[in-house]
N, C-alpha and C positions, 0 to 999 in steps of 0.2 A: 571364702568370704572375701579375702583380698583380691580374687580373680573377678568377682562378680562387679564390682564396683567400675573398673575399667570398661568392661562390657557395656554397663549400663549408659555409663558416660558416652562411649562410642556410638551407642544407638542413639542416644539423644542428640549427639551431634549431626548425625546422618538426618534425623527427622527435622532439624533446624535448617540445615541446607535445602532439604527438599520443600519446605514451606517457603523459604526465600525464593528458590527457583518459580514456584509456583505463581508467587504473588507478582514477580518480575514479568512472568509471560502474560498473566491477566491485565497487569499496567499497559504492557506493550499493546495488547489487544485492544483495549480501550482508547489508546491514542490512535490507533488506526480507524476506529469507530468515529472519533472526533474528526479525523481527518476527512473522512466520507461525508459526515454531515456538513462540513465546510463546503466542500465540493458541492453539495447538493442545495445549500443555502443560497449561494451566489447564483447570478445570472448573466448570461452573455458573456462577454470579453473576462469579466471577472471569474466566472467559472472556468474559462481556459487557463487563466494563469494559476488558479487553485489547483487545478487538476494537474498541471506541470510541476508544482510543489508538491502534490500528492506522489507523483510518479517517483520524482527525486527522493523522496524520504521513505518510500514503502520498500518493505524486503519483497524480493522477487518471488519469495514462496507464498506471500500473500496476495499477489495479482489475482490468482483464479477465483478467490472469494470476493475479493472487493469489485472486481470488474463488472459481474453482473448486476451489482448494487447500482453502479453510476453509468453503465452503458448508455441507457436511453437518455440520459441527461446531458451527458458530456456530447453525445452524437448530434442532439439539438441544438447544442450551443456552438458547434465546431463554425458554422457559416458567420457566427458573430465576432470571432476571435480578431483581436486587434492586429494588424500588420507587425507591431514590434513585439508582439506575444508568439506569434507562430513560429519564428526559428526556436525560440527556447522549447516550446511544446514539441515540436517536430524532434528536436534533440532528445527531450526527456522520454518520447514515446519510442524512439529509436534503441535507447539504452534499455528501457523496461522490456520491450519485445524481445530483444537479443537476450535478456538475462532470464526471461520466464520460460521455465522448463514445460509448462501446459501448452501443448501445440494449439489447442483451441483458442486460449487467451491471446497467446502471440499472434494467430491470425487476426483475430478480431481488433488487437491493438494496431496492426499494419493496415487493416480496413480504415479505421479511424484516421490513421496517418494519411492514406491515400485520399480520403475525403477532405480532410484538411488541405491537401496539396491541389485538388481541384477545385476549391473553393478560392484560390489565389487569382 
């Protein structure tokens, strides 16, 4: 009986830790969804600055799932980027593309960067 109580308490502690980890992961995923929604809600130069903010805050491992959702909207907004936002956006794209391990997403980010540079 004395041995059973520590085992039960240990298992309870493990379950609580796993529940906290699951809750934190879900919370982080919702924050990413909110950031994508903010990018999609903006238009023109505002979308460019929101996209730069998203790239700075997003985990590189999340880029392959986020990029397809915002690719068309961001591509359409690139010609409207304000001149003062372009250097910030170029730097954010460079860092994100270098950190992204998914080759197709990294190429797509660099293509967006090149379109932004061509629009100057």
